[in-house]
Backbone as CSV, one residue per row, in Angstrom:
resi,resn,N_x,N_y,N_z,CA_x,CA_y,CA_z,C_x,C_y,C_z
1,GLU,37.742,21.547,-125.542,38.879,22.784,-125.260,37.800,22.833,-123.872
2,ASP,36.824,22.691,-123.003,36.069,22.630,-121.517,37.350,22.386,-120.592
3,THR,37.568,21.360,-120.758,39.220,20.813,-120.328,40.150,21.304,-119.967
4,LEU,40.326,22.151,-120.804,41.582,22.958,-121.022,41.768,23.980,-119.841
5,TYR,40.469,24.643,-120.101,40.392,26.074,-119.354,39.605,25.787,-117.897
6,ARG,39.025,24.522,-117.715,38.357,24.151,-116.496,39.207,24.545,-115.397
7,THR,39.998,24.918,-114.985,41.200,25.390,-113.542,41.704,26.457,-114.165
8,SER,41.896,26.796,-115.284,42.984,28.114,-115.725,42.232,28.985,-115.502
9,GLY,42.471,30.511,-114.652,42.019,31.660,-115.106,42.396,32.380,-115.952
10,PHE,43.425,31.971,-116.512,44.277,32.748,-117.827,43.394,32.245,-118.985
11,LEU,43.173,30.900,-119.331,42.574,30.313,-120.333,40.988,30.868,-120.184
12,GLN,40.592,30.933,-119.026,39.067,30.904,-119.215,39.024,32.617,-119.624
13,GLY,39.482,33.130,-119.328,39.173,34.891,-119.314,39.782,34.821,-121.240
14,ALA,40.820,34.440,-121.524,41.197,34.555,-122.980,40.312,34.198,-123.678
15,LEU,39.965,32.708,-123.579,38.703,31.856,-124.377,37.519,32.335,-124.341
16,ARG,37.194,32.739,-123.302,35.510,33.344,-123.485,35.076,34.952,-122.831
17,GLY,36.186,35.633,-122.796,35.971,37.125,-122.734,35.901,37.735,-124.322
18,GLY,35.959,38.767,-124.547,36.226,39.936,-125.607,37.125,39.634,-125.666
19,TRP,38.453,39.112,-126.389,39.619,39.036,-126.729,39.614,38.496,-127.992
20,LEU,40.710,38.672,-128.575,41.313,38.529,-129.741,41.273,37.048,-130.047
21,GLU,42.052,35.961,-128.817,42.225,34.338,-128.838,40.268,34.407,-128.504
22,SER,39.581,34.560,-127.940,37.954,33.920,-128.086,37.795,34.150,-129.508
23,VAL,37.934,34.879,-129.801,37.333,35.382,-131.160,37.808,34.103,-132.444
24,GLU,39.289,33.915,-132.290,40.081,32.969,-133.319,39.950,32.061,-132.594
25,GLY,40.014,31.680,-131.679,40.107,30.336,-130.583,41.653,29.601,-130.787
26,VAL,42.540,30.808,-130.688,44.478,30.347,-130.572,44.350,30.984,-129.840
27,ILE,45.363,30.470,-128.911,46.261,31.545,-127.953,47.700,31.228,-128.067
28,LYS,48.498,32.324,-128.580,49.911,31.856,-129.185,50.381,32.058,-128.056
29,MET,51.341,31.098,-127.427,52.374,31.107,-126.648,53.704,30.554,-127.082
30,PRO,54.350,31.230,-128.166,55.776,30.644,-129.002,56.725,30.139,-128.210
31,ASP,56.479,30.458,-126.408,57.813,30.127,-125.687,57.708,29.149,-124.733
32,ILE,56.508,28.689,-124.802,56.216,27.532,-124.190,56.316,25.890,-125.399
33,SER,56.884,25.222,-124.845,57.412,23.830,-125.471,55.518,23.398,-125.828
34,PRO,56.127,22.476,-126.909,54.773,21.778,-127.121,54.881,20.607,-126.042
35,ARG,55.665,19.884,-126.108,55.881,18.997,-124.627,54.719,19.340,-123.474
36,VAL,55.370,20.719,-123.105,55.082,20.865,-121.487,53.244,21.397,-121.678
37,PHE,53.086,22.071,-122.819,51.657,21.929,-123.198,51.226,20.734,-123.077
38,SER,51.785,19.635,-124.035,51.137,18.276,-124.124,50.649,17.458,-122.549
39,ILE,51.754,17.913,-122.181,51.548,17.340,-120.122,50.843,18.197,-119.839
40,TYR,49.998,19.368,-120.269,49.301,20.163,-119.460,47.933,19.806,-120.043
41,GLN,47.834,19.658,-121.191,46.704,19.241,-121.918,46.163,17.318,-121.358
42,TYR,47.297,16.961,-121.287,46.951,15.610,-120.629,46.065,15.809,-119.709
43,TRP,47.086,16.018,-118.452,46.515,16.161,-117.065,45.300,16.865,-117.156
44,ALA,44.670,18.006,-117.750,43.606,18.592,-117.633,42.219,17.407,-118.197
45,ASP,42.767,16.468,-119.062,41.814,15.724,-119.415,41.928,14.106,-118.835
46,THR,42.766,14.288,-117.877,43.162,12.882,-116.835,43.293,13.073,-115.409
47,ASP,43.090,14.222,-115.089,43.735,14.778,-113.854,44.831,13.855,-113.474
48,ARG,46.166,13.021,-114.297,47.083,12.844,-114.144,48.373,13.641,-114.947
49,LEU,49.412,13.327,-114.182,50.768,14.209,-114.746,51.425,13.238,-115.476
50,ASP,52.048,13.243,-116.698,52.551,11.949,-117.956,54.249,13.058,-118.101
51,THR,55.031,12.940,-116.926,56.336,13.853,-117.707,57.535,12.369,-117.889
52,THR,56.722,11.363,-118.452,57.749,10.360,-119.184,58.625,10.885,-120.165
53,LEU,59.576,10.789,-120.344,60.293,10.715,-121.383,60.522,9.988,-122.614
54,GLU,60.434,10.322,-123.706,60.441,9.278,-124.866,61.763,8.838,-124.800
55,ALA,62.838,9.540,-124.911,64.311,8.425,-125.025,64.756,9.097,-123.932
56,PRO,64.886,7.619,-122.651,65.571,7.980,-121.674,67.097,7.895,-121.394
57,THR,67.633,8.955,-120.782,69.155,9.090,-121.143,69.675,9.023,-119.330
58,PRO,71.011,8.959,-118.837,71.522,8.588,-117.574,71.189,9.661,-117.013
59,ASN,70.976,10.626,-117.708,70.405,12.010,-117.121,68.829,12.337,-116.745
60,THR,68.320,11.082,-116.683,66.624,11.024,-117.032,66.099,11.825,-115.821
61,LEU,66.430,11.750,-114.714,65.813,12.371,-113.442,66.286,13.868,-113.604
62,ASP,67.091,14.464,-114.125,67.816,15.624,-114.106,66.758,16.373,-115.117
63,ALA,66.335,15.616,-116.111,65.659,16.259,-117.542,64.139,15.916,-116.961
64,GLU,63.721,15.469,-115.993,62.488,15.158,-115.746,62.043,16.439,-114.388
65,PHE,63.241,16.691,-113.869,62.812,17.770,-112.806,62.909,18.871,-113.744
66,THR,63.857,18.946,-114.531,63.662,20.229,-115.184,62.027,20.681,-116.213
67,LEU,62.024,19.579,-116.503,60.647,19.458,-117.333,59.416,19.730,-116.200
68,LEU,59.348,19.437,-115.032,58.457,19.714,-114.244,58.371,21.135,-113.844
69,VAL,59.601,21.566,-113.315,59.785,22.830,-113.286,59.122,24.035,-114.346
70,TYR,59.552,23.461,-115.530,58.948,24.117,-116.667,57.194,24.171,-116.703
71,CYS,57.010,22.997,-116.264,55.440,22.791,-115.990,54.885,23.859,-114.954
72,TYR,55.272,23.816,-114.133,55.314,24.685,-113.092,55.630,25.894,-113.281
73,ILE,56.269,26.472,-114.181,56.450,27.891,-114.503,55.075,28.029,-115.535
74,PHE,54.440,27.128,-116.194,53.576,27.130,-117.193,52.109,27.498,-116.620
75,GLY,52.333,26.418,-115.592,50.908,26.736,-114.537,50.862,27.865,-114.188
76,GLU,51.673,28.606,-113.361,52.263,29.745,-112.923,51.331,31.153,-113.939
77,ARG,51.733,30.767,-115.426,51.456,31.831,-116.108,50.022,32.165,-116.974
78,ILE,49.834,31.078,-116.516,48.091,30.317,-117.059,47.101,30.272,-115.814
79,LEU,48.075,31.103,-114.849,47.010,30.975,-113.285,45.849,29.695,-113.231
80,ASP,46.674,28.584,-113.092,45.930,27.143,-112.923,46.965,26.775,-111.506
81,SER,45.977,27.284,-110.679,46.860,26.492,-109.070,46.514,25.175,-109.472
82,TRP,45.339,24.402,-109.347,45.514,23.031,-109.169,46.526,22.295,-109.966
83,PHE,46.900,22.767,-111.354,48.169,22.148,-111.783,49.490,22.266,-111.408
84,LYS,49.514,23.508,-111.046,50.935,23.949,-110.367,50.727,23.139,-109.005
85,ASP,49.923,22.585,-108.335,50.197,21.729,-106.721,50.223,20.428,-107.354
86,THR,49.582,19.949,-108.636,49.802,18.278,-109.025,51.115,18.485,-109.473
87,VAL,51.859,19.253,-110.006,53.376,19.739,-110.281,54.175,19.454,-108.897
88,ILE,54.072,20.292,-108.559,54.361,20.512,-106.632,54.437,19.094,-106.366
89,ASP,53.107,18.604,-105.870,53.228,17.036,-105.376,54.154,16.180,-106.401
90,ALA,54.365,16.329,-107.719,55.607,15.008,-108.567,56.908,15.886,-108.021
91,LEU,56.901,17.037,-107.990,58.480,17.084,-107.827,59.405,16.764,-106.097
92,LEU,57.690,16.933,-105.219,58.607,16.301,-104.059,58.511,14.476,-103.840
């Protein structure tokens, strides 16, 4: 759990503050795909980004680019500049 909010201002506030999320230990984000969250969790644990698609298709590059864009949006939402910087590096 500590690694998840190591660099995220939003997660630090939500899980350590006086919010309902800190009491329940759950943050609900139904609009965030489990894949994007698992990429973030892996990055938080390892400092590496893993956007490898499980079933590559002819459009793999487009799909990976799109996934990285969603990761960046998630990083913006949870106020994690380090994660966003990592995603930008991967996009370049």
